[in-house]
N, C-alpha and C positions, 0 to 999 in steps of 0.2 A: 191441490196435494194431489200425489199421481204416484198411486201405490202399486197400480194393476202394468202389466205388462202393456208398452205402447205398442200398436200396430207399426210393421213396420216403411209399410206405404202410407207415409201422412198425407203425400201429394200424388197421382200416377206421375204426373211431371218433373217430380223432385229425386224419385229413386232410380238407379238405373245396377243392375245387376253384377257384381264384380267377384267372380270365384266365392260365390257362396256370400259374401259382405256387400250390402248396398254403399250407393253412392249417393250422394247429394248435391244438389246447387241451389244458390239461393241467392238473392239480392243482398246487400250489406245492412240495409235498413230491416228485411224481415227478422221475425225472431228464429233463431236455432231450433231444429226439431231435436227432439228426444228418443233418441233411438234404446234400443234392450240392453243388456248388460252384455250378452251374447254377441252383439252384433260390433265388440270391440276390432277395431281394424277401421271399419269404413270411415272413410274421407267426405268429405266436404270444402266445396269450393263456392266461394262469393263471385259469380259472375260477373260483377262490375267491377271487381278491384284485382282479383286474380290471386287473392288469399287463400289459401289451403288450411286446414285443420280436420286433425285426426280423433276417433271417438276412443276412447281408452276404456267403454265401458262404463265407467262414471259421469266422464268430465270431457268436454271439448277442448284438446291444445291447438294450439295455434304450431302450423310446420311449416309454413311458406307464406313469405309477404312479398307479393308483388312479383315473384318467381326468384326468390331469394329464400334458400334454407333459413331456417331456423333451429337452433338448437334444442333437441326435446329433452326435459329429465330424463335420466336414469332411472331415477326414482322418485316419481310424481310425489308420493305423498312425506318423502324425507323433505323435497324441497319445497312443498308448502309449510313445513314444520318449521323451517329453515327462512321462511318470508320471502322465499326468492321466487312464488307464481304471482302475479299482479291480481288483485281481484279474490283469490282464495285464502279461507283462514282457519288453520286446523283448531276445532272446539271441541269442548266438553261439558258439562253438568254433572256433578255427583250430589246423590239425596241420600239422606240420611237419617234413621230413626231407632232409638235403642227401647224404646216401649210400644211395638205395633198393635194396633187395636187387634182383639179377637171377634168384635162382633160387627164391625162394619168397615168397608174401606175407606182409607185413610191417604192423604197426602204423603209422599216419602219425603221429609225433612225435618230438621232438629226441632221446631215447636212442636210436633206432632198435631193430629187433629184433622179438618179439612181448611186448605187455604183457600181465604178469600180474595179473588181477582178484583182488581181497580176497575170501576168501571170507566174513569175520566183521569187528567191530571191532577193530583192529590198531595197536598202539604204532608210529609210526613217526618217523623220525629226519630232520634237516638235517644237511650235513655240505657242505665245501667242498673242491676240489680244491687251494686255496692257504691257507698257515697264515696268509696275511695277513688274510684275511677274517676279522676280529674284530668291526665294529662296522655289520654288513650285517645289516637287518630283512628279514624274508620273513614275507609275508602268505599263509596257506594257504586257499584256497577248498574246502572238503572238504564231506564228509557221513559221517551213522552208519548205522549196519548199518539203521534205521528208514527211511531216506531223505529224512531230514529235514536242511536244510541249515546247515553251522555255518563259523565263520571262526575260524583260531588265527594269531597272529603270534609269532612267534618271532626269537631274537638266533643268528645263525651265530656260531660259535667255531673260525674257522680249520678242520682237518682232523679235528676231533674231531665226532661224533655227539652232537648235541643234539635230546631228545626233544620232541616236539609235547606242548604242554597239555593234549593230549587224545587220544581215539583216534581214528584214521580209516579210513574203510571205501570211499570213491570220492573221492579228493582229485580237483579239478578242473582249477585252475589257481593255480601259482604266481606273484608278481610281487614283485620289491624293494619298499618302500615309498619315496616322497618324501622326499628330506631324510635319510636315512642313506646308509652309504657307500657306492660303487657297487663289486659285488665284482669281485676281478681272475683269480677262478678260476671254473669251473663249480660251481653248485649243485645238491645233489644230494636228494631224499627218496626214503627206502629203509627195508626194515624193518631191525632190528638186523642188522650183519655185520661181519665182518671186513675192514676199509680196507687199501686201498693209495694212501697219500699223499692221503688223505681221500675216495678212489672206495671205492664199497661192490665187494667182487670178487665177489658174483653176481648178475649181470645180471637176473634174476626177480624180484630184490628189492624193487629200482629203480622208483618210482612216478612219479617226474618229474626235469624236469632243466631247469635254466635254464644254457644255454650263455654259455660267454664269446663277447661279441662278436667280438672278434678272431680268434677261431676258426673265424670264417661265411667265411674265404676273402674278405669283403668285399663278397659277394653280397646276402647279408642280414644286418640287424642282429638282434642277440638283443631287445633293447630291455627287457633284466631282465625277461623276462616268460616262461613257460612257452609251447610249441606243441603242445598235446595236443590230436590228431585223433578224442578220445571224450570222450563225454558220459553222464551218466546221469538222467533227468527226476526231479525231487524227486517226493517223496509227496506227494499233494492235487494236483498238477499234469497238465497234459495239454500235449504241446508239438505245435504246429501248425506245418509246415514251410513254408519261404517262398521262399529260395534256396540257391544251391550254387555255390562257384566253385573250380575248379580251375586251378593252375599249373604248368607245366614249365620247366624252363630250359631254353634253348638246344640242341638239340641230343639232347633226352632225349625218350625214348618210353617213357609211363608208363599202365601202367593202374592203375583207383582204383575200389573198390568201396565202398559205402554199407553197413554190415550193421547191423541192429536185431534186439535178442533182448528180450522179456517179462522181467519180474520171476521169474526160475528155468526161460526156456524154452529152445528152441535158436536160433542164430543164422539169419537169414536175410537172403539179400542184397537190397536194396532196389531199387539200379540199379548199373550200373557202366559206365564212361565211357573214354576212351583220350584221351592230351593229347601231341602230339608239339609241340615249342616253342611250345606255345600256351595261352591261357587258354580254359578252357571255361566258361561260364556255364550254368547252369540253372535256371527258374524252376520252383519245388515249390509254389506255392500250390494246386495243386488236386491234390494227392498225398499229403494225408488228414493224421492225427494218428497221435501216437504217446503209448500209457499211461502212468501214472505208475510209476515205479520201472523203466522199462525203460534199458537200455544201449545207446549208439549208437557207433560204431567205423568209420573210414575205415582202410580197406587197402589198401595198394598194392605193386606188382611192377613192375619198370621191365626195360625193354629192351634198357638197356645198362649196365654197373655204373657203379654210385654215382651215377644218377640222381637229378637234384632235382625235388621236389614240393611243392606248397605248397596247401592245402585251405581254403575258411571255408564252416562250414554257417552259416546264419541262419535263426531261427525265433521263433515267440510262443508265451511261457510263459501258459496260461490256468488257473484255478481248476478245478479237473474236478468239475463241477456237475452 
């Protein structure tokens, strides 16, 4: 993770001053330098290929290949969202809790309470709190313990646990597939456990929950998708933060922390904010990047029992070159 400003002179040989902006040179096999955001406009040249790149303040964009100009997107973020920038992805995760604890911090997710990270590839299962859910198809966006992304599809069989077709390490999001039956019960992704009415008895074994829409008091719709306020950066990618948006319900006083840990490292609180019946938008474009295999989590505590909070974290995933 690199949240501090990177010194401009990474190596004395690599930097030339050009109108206040540094120029860089490197061999093709060398790693790209990481300038600061205010060095937008800096140029880098591969000395052995002649390829040239321009620093946007967030990413390196190739502008010349072996002396031939390359068309630079007029709006980088629009081009990424359109899938036109190879290796770059526009991503986000949304966390939500409709009854935030007022005594201790907890993970911001539909299940509520502390999220328990798996320590190795684990067999997980889908079940519903309703025996009527026998025609629901669920897509699970997951990750194996080598941090490679994988997607599973599984059919719910009422209140009986159904195994995913492969092992899980970091389930990111669940959603019901378009065209399948609409669930009438809460859906749970969990480790093998004793169930009561389809609900796992051990909260720490629950990895995701899609709540029933009618159980949301009409204030929020489930939309047949999880709202997990946590994310893990895939292998081979680097996360570049963009924006954070937090929203508390009327009359609710919420403190929210964004925490990050490198693979196998300790949790660090990157920033925290307070929201009182308000929307808190925070621009993060200059805050830095998060390395591959790092875990991110939003944690919350309420000033009053049962506070409601929802947060959205938007970012760019780039190939870790």
